[in-house]
C-alpha positions in Angstrom: 13.3 -3.2 -76.6 12.9 -4.3 -73.0 10.8 -2.2 -70.5 12.2 -1.8 -67.0 10.1 -3.4 -64.2 8.4 -1.5 -61.4 10.6 0.0 -58.7 10.3 -1.4 -55.1 11.6 0.0 -51.8 14.0 -2.2 -50.0 14.2 -2.6 -46.2 17.2 -0.3 -46.2 15.1 2.5 -47.9 12.4 2.2 -45.2 14.7 2.6 -42.2 15.0 6.4 -42.5 11.2 7.2 -42.7 10.5 4.7 -39.9 13.0 6.3 -37.6 11.5 9.8 -38.3 8.0 8.5 -37.6 9.2 6.9 -34.4 11.0 10.0 -33.3 7.9 12.1 -33.8 5.9 9.7 -31.8 8.3 9.8 -28.9 8.3 13.6 -28.9 4.5 13.5 -28.8 4.7 11.2 -25.9 7.1 13.4 -24.1 4.7 16.4 -24.5 1.5 14.5 -23.7 2.5 12.6 -20.5 3.1 15.7 -18.3 0.1 17.6 -19.7 -2.6 14.9 -20.0 -1.8 11.7 -18.2 0.0 12.9 -15.1 -2.9 15.1 -14.0 -4.9 11.9 -13.4 -2.2 10.8 -11.0 -2.5 14.0 -9.0 -5.9 13.1 -7.5 -6.9 11.6 -4.2 -6.9 7.8 -4.7 -10.2 5.9 -4.4 -8.2 3.3 -2.4 -7.5 5.8 0.4 -7.2 4.1 3.8 -5.3 6.0 6.4 -4.7 4.9 10.0 -2.9 7.3 12.5 -2.0 6.9 16.1 -1.2 9.9 18.4 0.0 9.6 22.0 -0.6 12.2 24.6 2.6 14.1 25.5 1.1 16.3 28.2 -1.8 18.5 29.1 -3.0 21.5 27.2 -2.5 25.0 28.6 -5.7 26.7 29.7 -5.0 29.4 27.1 -5.7 26.6 24.7 -3.3 27.3 21.9 0.4 27.5 21.3 -0.1 31.0 20.1 -0.7 32.0 23.8 2.7 31.1 25.3 2.1 33.1 28.4 -0.7 30.9 29.6 -0.1 28.4 32.4 -1.8 25.3 33.5 -3.1 23.9 36.8 -4.5 26.8 38.8 -3.6 29.5 36.3 -6.0 32.2 35.6 -7.6 33.0 32.2 -9.2 36.4 32.2 -10.1 36.0 35.8 -11.2 32.4 35.5 -9.9 29.7 37.7 -9.5 26.1 36.6 -11.1 23.5 38.8 -11.1 23.9 42.5 -12.2 20.2 42.5 -9.9 17.3 43.3 -7.1 17.1 40.7 -5.2 13.9 41.2 -2.9 14.3 38.2 -2.1 18.0 38.1 1.0 19.7 39.4 2.1 23.3 39.4 3.2 24.6 36.1 2.8 22.5 32.9 1.4 19.0 33.7 3.5 16.0 32.9 0.4 14.0 31.7 -2.9 14.6 30.1 -5.9 15.2 32.4 -9.5 14.0 32.1 -12.6 14.2 34.2 -13.3 10.9 35.9 -16.9 10.3 34.8 -17.5 8.2 37.8 -17.2 11.4 39.9 -20.4 12.7 38.3 -22.1 10.5 40.9 -19.8 11.6 43.7 -20.0 14.7 46.0 -17.1 16.5 44.2 -15.6 16.4 40.7 -12.4 14.4 40.3 -9.9 15.2 37.6 -7.3 12.5 37.1 -4.1 12.1 35.1 -4.2 9.7 32.2 -2.1 8.3 29.4 -4.3 8.8 26.3 -4.1 7.5 22.8 -5.9 9.2 19.8 -6.6 6.8 17.0 -8.1 7.7 13.6 -8.9 5.8 10.5 -9.9 7.5 7.2 -11.4 5.3 4.5 -12.7 6.1 1.0 -16.4 5.1 0.6 -19.3 5.8 -1.8 -20.4 8.0 -3.4 -17.1 8.1 -5.4 -16.3 8.6 -9.0 -13.6 10.2 -11.2 -14.3 13.7 -9.9 -15.0 13.2 -6.2 -14.7 10.7 -3.3 -16.3 10.4 0.1 -14.1 10.0 3.2 -15.4 8.4 6.3 -13.3 9.0 9.4 -13.6 7.5 12.8 -11.7 9.2 15.6 -11.5 8.1 19.2 -9.6 9.1 22.3 -8.9 6.2 24.7 -7.4 6.1 28.2 -4.7 3.5 28.6 -4.4 4.1 32.3 -5.5 6.7 34.9 -3.9 8.0 38.0 -6.2 8.0 41.0 -4.8 9.1 44.4 -1.3 8.9 43.1 -1.9 5.3 41.9 -1.9 4.2 38.3 -4.9 2.0 37.8 -6.8 0.4 34.9 -9.5 2.8 33.6 -12.0 -0.1 33.8 -11.2 -0.8 37.5 -14.0 0.0 40.0 -13.6 3.3 41.9 -15.8 5.7 43.9 -19.0 6.4 42.0 -18.6 3.4 39.5 -21.4 1.5 41.3 -24.1 4.1 40.4 -26.8 3.0 37.9 -26.2 3.8 34.3 -29.0 5.3 32.1 -30.2 3.0 29.4 -28.0 3.2 26.3 -25.3 5.2 28.0 -21.7 4.1 28.4 -20.5 3.1 31.9 -18.2 5.5 33.7 -15.4 3.0 33.5 -15.5 2.8 29.8 -11.9 3.7 28.6 -13.3 5.7 25.6 -13.1 9.4 26.4 -14.5 10.7 23.1 -15.5 9.1 19.8 -16.6 10.9 16.6 -17.6 9.6 13.2 -17.3 12.1 10.3 -18.4 11.6 6.7 -17.6 14.1 3.9 -17.5 14.1 0.1 -14.6 16.0 -1.3 -13.2 16.9 -4.7 -10.4 14.5 -5.7 -8.3 17.3 -7.2 -8.9 20.2 -4.7 -9.5 18.1 -1.6 -12.3 20.6 -0.6 -15.9 19.6 0.2 -18.0 18.9 -2.9 -21.6 18.4 -1.9 -23.2 19.2 -5.2 -25.1 16.5 -7.0 -23.9 15.6 -10.6 -26.4 15.1 -13.3 -28.4 12.0 -12.4 -26.0 11.2 -9.6 -26.0 11.2 -5.8 -25.4 14.4 -3.9 -22.3 14.6 -1.6 -22.4 14.0 2.1 -21.3 16.0 5.1 -22.4 14.8 8.5 -20.9 14.3 11.9 -22.0 11.9 14.6 -20.8 12.7 18.1 -22.6 9.9 19.9 -23.6 6.4 18.9 -27.0 6.9 20.4 -27.7 10.2 18.6 -28.4 11.0 14.9 -25.6 12.6 12.8 -25.5 16.4 12.5 -25.6 17.6 8.9 -23.0 20.3 7.9 -24.1 21.7 4.6 -21.8 24.8 4.8 -18.6 22.9 5.4 -15.4 24.6 4.1 -11.7 23.8 4.3 -9.3 20.9 4.7 -9.5 18.3 7.4 -7.8 14.9 6.8 -5.6 15.6 3.8 -4.6 18.4 1.4 -4.4 18.3 -2.4 -1.4 17.5 -4.5 1.1 20.4 -5.0 -0.5 22.4 -2.2 0.8 25.9 -2.1 2.7 27.2 0.9 0.2 30.0 1.5 -2.7 30.4 4.0 -5.7 28.1 3.6 -8.8 27.1 5.5 -9.1 24.3 8.1 -12.4 22.7 9.2 -12.5 21.5 12.8 -14.8 18.6 13.3 -15.4 19.1 17.0 -16.6 22.7 16.8 -17.8 22.5 13.1 -15.9 25.7 12.5 -13.9 26.8 9.5 -10.7 28.6 10.7 -7.6 30.0 9.0 -4.8 27.5 8.3 -1.6 29.6 8.5 1.7 28.6 6.9 4.5 29.1 9.5 7.6 27.5 8.0 9.3 24.4 6.7 10.3 21.2 8.5 11.7 17.7 7.8 9.8 14.5 8.7 11.6 11.2 8.2 13.7 12.6 5.4 10.9 14.4 3.5 10.5 18.1 3.3 7.2 19.4 4.7 5.4 22.7 5.2 4.0 23.5 8.6 0.5 24.9 8.9 -1.1 26.0 12.1 -4.9 26.4 12.9 -6.2 27.9 16.1 -9.7 26.8 17.1 -11.5 29.5 19.3 -13.5 28.7 22.3 -16.8 27.1 21.4 -19.8 26.1 23.5 -20.5 22.5 22.3 -23.9 22.4 23.8 -25.0 25.6 22.1 -24.0 24.2 18.7 -26.0 21.0 19.5 -23.0 18.7 19.6 -24.6 16.6 22.4 -26.8 16.6 25.4 -26.9 15.5 29.0 -26.8 11.8 28.1 -24.1 11.9 25.5 -20.5 10.9 26.0 -19.2 13.2 27.2 -22.3 15.2 28.3 -22.3 18.7 26.9 -24.4 20.0 29.8 -24.5 19.0 33.5 -26.3 20.2 36.5 -24.7 19.6 39.9 -24.5 21.3 43.3 -22.1 24.2 43.6 -20.0 22.1 46.0 -19.4 19.6 43.2 -17.9 22.4 41.1 -16.0 23.8 44.1 -17.4 27.3 43.5 -16.1 29.7 46.2 -18.6 31.9 48.0 -21.6 30.0 46.7 -24.0 27.8 48.7 -22.6 24.3 48.2 -26.2 22.9 47.8 -27.2 25.4 45.1 -27.9 23.7 41.8 -25.5 25.0 39.1 -25.7 24.2 35.4 -22.6 24.2 33.2 -21.9 23.5 29.6 -18.9 22.0 27.8 -16.6 24.3 26.0 -13.9 23.3 23.6 -10.8 25.1 22.2 -7.6 23.9 20.8 -5.0 24.1 18.0 -3.7 22.0 15.1 -0.1 22.0 13.9 0.2 20.0 10.7 3.4 19.0 8.9 2.3 18.5 5.3 4.1 17.0 2.3 3.3 19.6 -0.3 3.9 17.2 -3.3 1.1 14.8 -2.2 -0.9 16.7 0.5 -0.2 13.9 3.0 -0.1 15.0 6.7 3.2 13.5 7.8 2.9 14.6 11.5 0.3 16.4 13.6 0.4 18.1 17.0 -3.1 18.5 18.3 -3.9 20.5 21.5 -7.3 19.9 23.1 -8.7 21.8 26.0 -12.3 21.1 27.2 -13.9 22.3 30.4 -17.3 22.9 32.0 -18.3 26.5 32.6 -21.3 27.8 34.5 -24.1 29.3 32.4 -25.1 31.9 35.1 -22.9 34.9 34.5 -23.3 36.0 38.1 -21.3 33.1 39.4 -17.5 33.0 39.5 -15.9 31.9 36.2 -14.7 28.6 37.7 -14.0 25.7 35.3 -13.8 21.9 35.7 -11.5 20.2 33.2 -13.1 17.5 31.0 -10.1 16.9 28.7 -6.7 18.6 28.6 -4.1 16.9 26.4 -1.6 17.4 23.6 -1.3 14.6 21.0 1.5 13.9 18.5 1.8 11.2 15.9 4.0 8.3 17.1 7.1 7.2 15.2 5.2 4.4 13.4 2.6 6.7 12.1 5.1 9.3 10.9 7.0 6.6 9.1 3.9 5.2 7.5 2.7 8.6 6.3 6.1 9.3 4.9 6.1 6.0 3.0 2.6 6.8 1.7 3.8 10.2 0.5 6.7 8.5 -1.3 4.4 6.0 -2.9 2.0 8.7 -4.2 4.8 10.9 -5.5 6.8 8.2 -7.3 4.4 7.7 -10.2 4.1 11.4 -10.7 7.9 11.8 -10.8 8.4 8.8 -13.2 5.6 9.6 -15.6 5.9 13.3 -15.4 9.6 13.8 -15.5 11.8 10.7 -16.1 9.9 9.1 -18.9 9.1 12.3 -20.8 12.8 13.3 -20.6 14.0 9.9 -21.9 11.3 9.9 -24.6 12.4 13.4 -25.8 16.0 12.4 -26.0 15.2 9.2 -27.8 12.9 11.0 -30.2 15.4 13.7 -31.1 18.1 11.0 -31.7 15.7 8.9 -33.9 14.7 11.9 -36.0 18.4 12.8 -36.5 19.3 9.3 -37.5 16.4 9.1 -40.0 17.3 12.3 -41.7 20.9 11.2 -42.0 19.8 8.0 -43.7 17.3 9.5 -46.2 19.4 12.6 -47.2 21.4 11.8 -50.4 24.1 14.3 -49.4 24.8 12.3 -46.2 24.5 8.9 -47.8 27.8 7.3 -48.7 28.4 6.4 -52.4 27.9 2.8 -53.5 30.4 1.3 -56.0 28.7 0.5 -59.4 28.8 -3.1 -60.3 29.8 -4.3 -63.9 27.0 -5.6 -66.0 28.8 -8.9 -66.6 29.0 -9.5 -62.8 25.4 -8.5 -62.2 23.9 -10.8 -64.9 21.7 -10.0 -67.9 19.9 -6.8 -68.1 16.3 -6.7 -66.8 13.9 -8.1 -69.3 16.5 -9.9 -71.4 17.1 -13.6 -71.2 20.4 -15.3 -71.4 19.6 -16.7 -74.8 19.1 -13.2 -76.2 22.7 -12.3 -75.8 24.3 -11.9 -79.3 27.0 -14.3 -80.3 30.3 -12.6 -80.7 31.6 -12.1 -84.3 35.1 -13.0 -84.9 37.7 -14.0 -82.5 37.4 -12.9 -78.9 40.3 -10.8 -77.9 40.8 -12.9 -74.8 40.4 -16.2 -76.5 42.3 -16.3 -79.9 41.1 -18.9 -82.4 43.3 -21.9 -83.0 44.5 -22.9 -86.5 42.9 -26.1 -87.5 41.3 -27.3 -90.7 37.6 -27.1 -91.1 35.8 -30.2 -92.3 33.0 -30.2 -94.9 31.3 -33.1 -93.2 28.2 -31.9 -91.4 28.8 -34.6 -88.8 31.9 -32.9 -87.8 29.9 -30.4 -85.8 28.8 -33.2 -83.5 32.4 -34.1 -82.9 33.5 -30.6 -82.0 31.8 -29.7 -78.7 33.9 -26.7 -78.2 32.1 -25.0 -81.1 28.8 -25.3 -79.3 29.9 -24.0 -75.9 30.1 -20.4 -74.8 33.4 -18.6 -74.4 33.2 -19.1 -70.6 33.0 -22.8 -70.9 36.0 -22.9 -73.3 38.3 -21.4 -70.8 36.8 -23.1 -67.8 39.5 -24.6 -65.6 37.5 -27.7 -65.0 37.8 -28.7 -68.7 41.3 -28.1 -70.0 41.9 -28.0 -73.8 43.2 -31.2 -75.3 46.4 -31.3 -77.3 46.1 -31.2 -81.1 47.6 -34.7 -81.4 44.7 -36.1 -79.3 42.1 -34.3 -81.3 43.6 -35.6 -84.6 43.5 -39.2 -83.4 39.8 -38.8 -82.4 38.9 -37.1 -85.7 40.8 -39.4 -88.0 38.2 -42.0 -88.7 35.7 -39.4 -89.8 38.1 -37.5 -92.1 36.9 -39.5 -95.3 33.2 -39.2 -95.9 33.3 -41.9 -98.7 34.8 -44.6 -96.6 32.7 -47.7 -96.3 31.4 -48.5 -92.9 33.0 -51.6 -91.3 31.5 -54.8 -92.2 29.3 -56.5 -89.6 30.4 -59.9 -88.5 
């Protein structure tokens, strides 16, 4: 009795389980990508390198912020204070058409001279060390440069000689014709996820950095208690109130959400921060030799103080106030556009003197079109991977996974599998374990092949002359070998019919 061989799975039998496994894997991918992988994309890149350019669009109101719409410029009053009785070559009544700066060459002249100017504010923010998977250090250089100035109603190059430019310059100090109005270098370590300052030192690592350098000839000022956003905001920033850090005054002020805008086709949230009046000399931002000097001593006539002896020495310090209006792409935290109002002026220390101010810098800056387009493109580049890996690919993986599982179940379920027609044993060959020679010979005449009537010979050699007795039934009826007529067979078998016949004699 033959034993059946071991059963083996065919390729067709494996298709169903493979599809189910593949579908489960795709569903796992659809769940893992948004929860595990995409969070790594919502961090501040270590390759951060931002360059922005903002042009001056006018002067700042003496009130200092857009939240004080009733303030005026020029000779307006601010709580009894007057703005510069000195020569003002660029100012007009009402809102000035151009920014205004103090001509530093007039520090060596009998009177202060405030001139109109076309200013450009440039800033570059670069990621530097220390940086790792959790935090990154940003180094920002910001400068305000005069492209041209208006002196005596004439537009001149800021480096051109003018009254007072021939005075000796202290060692290491910039000349009064230097077009750079202000320059600041800031360095801060922030968390890559929250975009907030992170000055703690990891285990065995380097502590974070927060320092600001206001003058190239002075040491940086450490800011260990820094709080708030400055150069960018985190991914998926909420449209609620936050905190803003102003580099010039080193103050953390409220950052208020005021509405929604559109910048180059991208939706943005508008945030506004008002920087209150701050004495820059009192917070040790600079000194008398810095650029600009935070404290000056000049005759009262230089300031134009009314009712005061012109020869009396008067000391004044530099005050700063302003506002920031930021249009932020909430998906990536990129600042698409900024409107920066700066109002700096010198004020007398002696409270007995009239509150009379001399403008140092009064300007409103806004990102130019090139910067807005560049920031919009950057936001798109940062948001695209998050959208693709967090939404598109998980959705496609989920659909493909469900389809694969359904197809696999349909294949392996016997109720859903179509019936196969059973093949006959004679078409499928011998049974397993049995050779062709083990097939029993049929007994008697085959119903499909009736036996022919012909005499049987007693001669044992006759079996050699009857090949059809040694062939199988299939060969007897093969169309390639038709059966011969009886007359042909009788002629072939005649010589061997007599077993006693003598063989023919050899010649």
